[in-house]
N, C-alpha and C positions, 0 to 999 in steps of 0.2 A: 503494500500500501505505500501512496506518495501521498504529499502536501497537496497535490491536484483532487487525489480521491476524498481526501479530507475536505475539501472545500465544496468537492459534490455533496458528501453527508451532511454538511449544514443546509447546502441550497436546498437540497431535497425537502428540508423543514422549513423553509423558508426564513433562515438566517444569512445575511451578507458579512462574510468574513474579512474583517479589515484588513490592512497589509501591516499593520503592527502584530497581528496575531502570528502571520506566516515568520515573522522576522525574528520573534522568542522563541518557535519551535527548534529544540536542539537537533544536531545531527543523530541520535542515536534515540528518537522519539519512537516509544513503541505504540505505533498507530492500530494495531489490531485490537491491543488492551484497551487502549481509549474508548474506540467504537464498542467493544463489546460492552464496557462500563455504562456508555450511554445510550446503548440500544434504545432506550424507554423515551427517549427525550423526543416530546411530541412536537407536530408540526403546529406553527405558529400562525395565529390568524392573520396578523398582519407581518409586515418583512422587519426584521430587527437587525442592526447593525449589531455582530459579535465583536466587542473591542478586547483587550487585552486582560481587562480583568475581570469580563464574563469567562473567558477562556479558561482562566485560571482557576476558577471555583471549580468547572467541570474535569481538572485534573485528577488523578489519584493524590492523595497526601502523602508525598514521601519525606520523610521528615530529614532536614540537613543542617547540618551546621555551617553557618556562615561566618568564618573566620576572618573579619576585617582587620586589614592590615594598617597601623599608624604608626609613624615616624616614632624609632624611639628618643628623639628630641621632640615629645610631644609637649604640648601646651594645653592646660586643662580648659575646656571650654564648654559654659553652660548658656545654651539659648533657648529664649520661650519658642515652642511650636504655636501653643496655642492658649491664651489669657484672653477671657472675656473682659471686654470692657462697656460699661454699661451705658446707654443710648436715653438719657432723661427724656420722657413724654410723659404726657397723660394717658394714662390707661383705661381703655372702655372695653365694655363686655364682648364686642365684637374681634378685640385683639385676642380673646382666647380662643376664638371659635378659627382665627387665620393662624394662631400660635399651632393648633391642634393639625390644620391643613399643611403648616410646614415640617412639623414633626412628621405627618405621613408621608410627604412627596420624600423626604430624606431617608426614612425607613426603607419606602419601598425601594428606592435607588438601591440598596444595601440586597433586600430580599432578592430582586430580580437577577442578582448575579450568582443565584442558586441554580444551578442546571433545571431542576423540576418546574421551578416558576419564572422560567423567563418568558413562557407563552400566557403568564397569569392576564386574566381581563379584567374589565371592571364590574362592579357588583351588578349594574343595570344591566349589561349585558349578559351577565351569567342568570340574571332572573327569567331573561327573556328566550333562554334556550329551552329546547323540549324536554320533558322526563326524560332520566337516565343518560344523560350526554355527560360526557367528563369535562369537568372545568375546573379552574384554577384561578385564585382570588387572592387578593390581599387586603385588609382592612384591620381597623382598629376594634380592639374589644370592646363592645359596648355592655354587655350583660353576661353574666355565665349563670346557669340553671342547671336544675336535674329533675327530669322527668318523675313520675311515681313510678316506672318501671325500671329507673334505675339511668336510662339513657342522660348525658350531658348535651345541654343546649347552649349554644353560644350566638350573639349577635355581633355581627360584624358591619361596620361603616366605612363607607370610602366616599369621595366626595359626590359618588352618582346615586348612592342609595344605601339602602340597608337588607343584609341577608341573614337567614337563621342557619346555623350550621348543627348540625344532629352528631354526636358521638356516640355509636353505638356501644353499648357495655360489653357486648361482643368482642371489640376492639381493645385486647388489654393494654398494648403497649400504649394506645393513646389516651387511654382512662388513666394511665400512670402519669400523662401529662398534665392531666387536669389540676392537679395541685399546684402546678409551675405557672399556669397562667394567670395573669393580672388585669386587671382592667386598665384601660388605656392603653394597652401595650400594641405594638402593630405586627401582626404575624401574618402568615400563610397557610392557605388550605387549599389541598385539591381533594377530587372527589368525583360523584355523580348529582347530577341535578333534579330538583324536584320541583314543586310549585313555590318560589320564592325560597328554595332551601336547597342546602347542600348536605348530602350524606357524606362526610368525612372520609377519607383513606389515610391521608398524611397530616399531620401538621407541621409546620416549620417555625422555628423562632429566627431571628438574624444570624444572629451567632457569630463565633468568628472563624476565619479560615485559620489553619495551621500559620504558626507564625514561625519565621527560621531563627534558628536559635543559634545568637550573635556571641562572638567572644572576639576579642583583641589581643594584639602582640604586648602592650603596654601592661606593665602589673601595677595597676592602679585599682582603688576600688571607692563604692559608694557606701554610705551609713544611711540607715533610716530610724528617725525617732517622730514621734508624734505627742500631742497631747501634754504641753509642758504644766500650763495653769499657773506661769509666773503670778503671785500675788495672794496666792491660795496659802491659809495657814497648814494645808497640806501636800504643799509643795514639794516635793523631794529634792530640797535644796542640797544635800550634803549629796545624793548620788548624782544630781546634776554637775555640781562642781567637779566630781570626780571623772564624770564624762568628758567635761571640758578638758582636764588634764591629762587623760587620756589620749583624746584625739590631738593633743599636743604633743604625745610621746613622754610623757612623765608620770604616767602610771600604768600599773598593771605588771604582769609578768614580761619577761621578753619577747615573749611570743606574741602576748597581746599589744606591746607597745612596736614590734615588726607592724602586725597589721595596722594597727593606729595611722602608723607614718605612709601605708598606701592610700590612706583614705584622701582623696582629691574632693569628694563632692559629697554634701549632706542635706537628706532630702528631709524637711520638717513638715509634716500634714496636717496642720491645723491647732486651733484651741492653745494658742500660743500663750495667753493670758487667762485668767480666772474670770475676768469680765466685773459688769458690778450691775446689780439687779438682775441678772439672769435666773435667780430662783427667789422666793420668798425667804426671808434670814438670811440671805448669803452675807450682808454685810459684817455678822458674827462671825465668818469663817476667814476673813479677809487680813493680810498683815498692811496690804497696799491698798486701800478705799478708794482708789481714784485710777480713771482709765490711763492718763498721762503717765503716773508714774508706774504703773505696771508695764507699759511698754518702755519706758526707760530704762528699768529694772531688768529685761529681757535682752533689750539692746546691748546694755552693761556686760552681759553675760557672754551674748554671741562675740560680742566685739573682742572676748580674749580669745577666741579661736584661730590657730593659725591662718594668715592670709591667704596661702595657697591652696585653701579648704573652699570650692563655691558651694554657696548654700541656696537654694531653691525653698521659698516659704510662702506657703498659703494660710488662710485664715481657716477659722471655724465657727458653730454655733455659740462661743463664750466669745468671740472679738466683737471688737466694735464694730461690727458690721451688719448689714439689714440680714435677718434668717431666711430671708427667700433666694432660691438657687436659681441661675448660678450668682456665687457672692464675688463682688469685685475685689481686687486687689486692697490691702488694707490702707485704710486713709492715712493721707500723709498729715491731715489735722492733729490725727492720734498718736500717729507712730512714726511720727519725722524722724524718730532717733535711728529706727530700723535702714530707714532709706539711706542714713548717712555711711554704713558699712559697705566698705568697697568690693566687698566679696558676695553679697545677699542680693538676690534677686526675687522680687516679691510678685507673685503670680493671684489670678482669682483662684476660686475652690467651685468647680475643677478647674485644672487646666494641665497641659502637657509640655512638659520639658524636655529637652535633648542635650544628654552629657555625653562628653570627649566624639562629639560629631557624629556618635554612634546610636546609642541607647536612646529611646524613648520612653519617658516615665510620666504615667497619668497618676495625678495627684487628686485624690476626692477624699475628704475629712471622714464623710461618711452618717451624714444627718439621716439619711432617709433609708438608715437598715433597723432603727426602731421599729418602724411602721412596717417592715416586710417580717423581721423577726416574729413581733406580736401578732402579725394578721395572716401570715402565709403559712398553711398547713406542713408543706414541703420543706420550708427552712427550719421549722420547730423541730418536725421530725430528726433531720439530721443533725443535730444540736443546738440549734439556737444562737444564743451568745456566747455558746462555747465555740462555735465553727464560725468565725467571722469570714472563714475563707470560703465557704459555700455562699454564702451572701455575695462575695466578691464575683465569683463565679455567675452567679445568678442576673447578676448586673450585665458582664459580659455577654452573656448568652441573650440577655433582653436587647443589648446595645444601648442599653441606656441607665442613668445613676438613680433615676428614678422617676420610671414609666406610669406608676399609680398617679393621678391629679393630685390626690390628699395625702402623698406618701411625704411630699417637702413643700414647704410654701414656695409659690412660683411666679416668677415676673413675665409674663408673656411677650415672646420676642416674635414680629409679625414675619420677620425674614427667616428666620430659622429657630430650631429647637438646639440650645447648646449643651444642652443636656444628653443629648444623641451622641455616641461614642462612634464617630466617624473613623476616628486616628486609631489604628492597632497599635497599641504599646508594646514596648519590650518590658516593661515593669507595670505593674497598677499596685500603688501605694493607698492604702487608708489608716485610718486611726478611729477616734471615737468611741471604741469599747471599753478599751481598758484593763483589755484582759491579756495575760502572755501573747507575746508576739508570735505571728504563725505566719508560714510561708509555704508555698507548693506551686506547681507550674499548670497550668490548662492553657492548652493547645499551644505549649511554648511561650508564654504570657509569665512570666514569676509574679504571683500575687503575695502581695506581704501587709499582714496585719501589724502595723509597728505598736512598739511598746510606750507605753505613758510615763509620765514623772510626777504623776500625782498618785496618793496614798488614797485608800477608800475613803470616800465622804459618807457621812450621815444620810445623804439623799442616796447615794447606790447602796447602802446597806438597808435601807427602807424598802428598796424594790428589789432586794432581794439577791443583789451580786456578788455571790460569795468568792470569785475567782480571782478578782482583780490583782494586777502582777504590774509592777511600776521598775524602773531603773535598770532597762535593759536598751540595747542597740543589737541593730542586725547589720552586718557588715558583709556585701557581694563583692568579691573579687571579679573584676571585668574580664581578667584574664583568664582565669581558670573557671570562675562561674561557681566558684566554691562560698559556701555562707559559713559566717563565723560570729557566734552569739557572745558578747561582752555582757556580764551582770556587774553591775556595779552596787548592789546591795552590801551593807555589811556583814550581814546573815548568809 
């Protein structure tokens, strides 16, 4: 089989192959296996131009290491890939409608890259089909219900209409997915048509393709921390001061100091200070009772870190920011002292930064996690607060950090939904939970639940949080991708 026959394969299914696709096909490409894997690709109703991204989604996922070569005379480099900048304007009810339409458009673009959804049609066209015809649609989940016979009934909406989707109790694989579907997310469905209904055979989340697993030749590392809560009586002052001594090469065993001196990047993912007026009675638990003083104290600590360590810093729900997400970068009115640090880069929450010119890091504090842990049966069943990584994986599969409208306060942006995860990172780091650090890989994206520097609060005790752990950092060596944990607690 040749490139010409591959073009014919797509042409028969009403796909026009772009020249870019031909250029990226390697010499040793296995055409026979590709066709066999995609033989069920249905003919599209309208002509679709198959670009490189769509083609890559149809490839079998072969996990490869991409060892990026960087000069040994390296210069540390931290750049902002995406940081939300607020556009002040009067918000109206219609803005929420436009916001959801923008989300739908972004998510549809992601979903149609899946081979089975390239030929997805609008809901109005699906509703106009004869019964028992195959169809695929993409829609926003408007409702989730269950019939008296145990079948699940979804309602999906797109800009053209609404369709019911019936998931038969006999389809065990799909029934297992029902606990993972949440309101307002965008999903794909394929199945057979009925009277304004689709009988589902497959359900698709946007999800991630497998990311290339990167390493570099430079022996450098990145450290991750979160939730400092400077200004609180329960701020782990002693442990954080040890952390600063360690990162400067003045604390720990010889091995730990060697690790420290390789750290060239520090990622701090939110709740930098304890804030003021965050919850009733907080005033009694503060050592610094004003915002300016808390940020000044934080800046004083961070100024002690050696200047060859570049820091990326985002806010969280305790910082002097609006609660609505995305949260813009810290206000220069309150946190001016942070902006004077020559090695600090302040970004929004969420944001993406690139380190060493190679690795993209998605930073999200994690405010929406409370809603999903408390309201989603799937996440409760896999560990709840004890398994923050499951929540992070959940977000990556949705390609959104707060898909349900009430999971986090939201400022509607009529041009795009800035909480959609359009860019696939190499690292995804969160905080907020205050439990022990955790890390794993999901499709070669390293997930990191960072450790805090605040001891257990009365509020956390009241809520039954028993596993609060503070005073640790996770270090990832970018050459070997080895994880090292350094614990600064006295005991």
